[in-house]
Residue, then its C-alpha position, 0 to 999 in steps of 0.5 A: m430598630s435600625t438606622n439607615v446611615g446612607s449608602i456607599h457609592y463607588d466607581v472602579k476603573l481599571d487601566t488595562s492598557k499595559f496588560d492588553n498590550a502584553a497579552s496581545g504580544i503573547s497571543s501574537k507570538l503563540k499564534t505565530i508559533g502555532d501557525s508555524a507548527g501547523k504549517l510544518a506538521v501537515p507536510i511532515l505528516a503527509a510526507g511520512a504517510a506517503v513514504a509509508g504507503f509507497g513502502l507498503l506498495s513496494v513490498k506488495a509489488f515485490n511479493e507478487a513478483a516473487a510469487a510468480d518467480a516461485q511458480l516459474n521455478a516450481v513448474l520448470k522443476s516439475t516438468g524437468g525443463v522439457a520445454g527447453v526454456t530457462a527462467d531468465e528467458v521467460k522473465k526477459l520475454s514477459n518484460e519485453l511483451m509488457q513494454q509493447t502491450g501494457v499487460s502486467d509482466e507478472a500476468i504474462q509470466s503467470a500465463q507463461n507458467m501455465l503454458l509450461t505445464f503443457t509439455n508438448i509446447g517446445k522452445d521453438i514455439f514458446p515465444q510465439t505462443t505467448r504472443t498469441v495468447l496476448d493477442m487473443a485475450t486482447a481481441m476477445n476483450g474488445g481491444v482493451i488490455p486484458s486482466a490476469e484472469e482473462l489471460r489465464n483463461q485464454t492460456i488454458q484454451l490455447g494450451k489444450a489446443l497445442q498439447d493435442p491439436d486434433a482434440g483441441l480444435g473444438a475449444l478454439k472453435r467455441v471462441g470463434v476460430n475458423v477451425d474447419e479449414l484448419s482441420k482440412k490441412f491436418t494430415s495423419s503424417m504430420s507431427i504435433q509440432e507441424k500441426q501446432k505451427l498451422i494453428l498458430q499461423e491461423l490464430n495470427t491471421e485472425f488476432g495478430g497484432s491486437a495486443k501491441a495495438a492496445g499498448e500503443t493507445f494512450a491508455g496502453k502507454l499509461n499502463i506501461l508507465k504504471e508497470n514500469i513504476g511497479n517494477l521500480q517498486e519491486v526493487i525497493g520492496g526487495l530491499i525492504v524485505n531483505a532488510l526485514g527478512p532476518v528479523v521475521n525469520k528469527f521471530n518465526d523461529w522463536m515462536n516455533s521454539v516456544g510452541g506458538a502463541e500459547g508458548a509465547i504467552k507463557k514465556l512472557t508471563e514467566f519473564i514478568d514474574k522473574n523480573k517484577v522488581m526491575l519492571q516496577a523500578l522501570a515503571v516508576f522511572v518512566g512515570t517520574i519522567l512523564t510526571i516531570a514532563f507534564y509539570t513542565w508543560a503545565s508550568a509553561v501553560i500557566a506562565a503564559t495564561y497567568p495574566i489572564l487568570l489574574v484579571a479574571a480573579a480580580f473581576a470575580g472579586l469585584h463582582k462578589t463585592c457588588l453582590r454583597l453590598r447590593q447597592g452601588n454603580c457597578a455598570e462600568i465593572l460589569 
């Protein structure tokens, strides 16, 4: 037999105004810090990415210029400099023509490198031949600045025609050059150089000024600007490569000395086996530092959130009490 002795009724009211004010202040400060960090992080990361990207592009620009220079030196050596032009003269001309036409100076130099393989093209017509290649390639491209590949193809056609004028006229005819009248001007007593000049005169009549006209358009001026920025990147890229060059060379030498990748793995394994104690101590030290850093961070987080956790625990206790009593007015608590 049980006896009902009554019921317990209680109302609980919490004055949280002071906590609310404190929590609001902490939240406001944390938000301010977070906003400031966020505002700083974005531009810093963006600036870092921009610098890294510019550095990579600079190295790429330097490598492209270095490749063109290497080919130039190689062809001058292989031909014995028979054309009578120097590397500096070739590079100076390519830069001058870039400033006039907007065609990449690396593309122009690559075309010049190709022209130098045609050993009958001498110093007296080399500059004019280079300009003619640019004019023909631009005209054949509808007046638009030609690509390096288009320039290369035109260089081969004209180079063949100038190397052997009698046999090379057919190649020019296939691209629309009026060679019928031109061939009539050729005589058996003419030298190759005289026939070359007649060919260049005819080509100048048909295509002269095309490349310069393209460079004077707005698109051409933008391309000239782009190439000038590229030349600046080449200089910066050269500084980066020169700084990293010794490191890369030493690494490559070391890889060769140990027998490549397999040798490097073997050396690394030997180093680990030989220095196990030191590496274990280093791992413990690093782990300790990381642990201390983690607990310091965790303590700061707990200190900042402790009031919130305390109130949450209080609400949880009251809710549990209500459930056990099964009676009572807990509406104001819940």
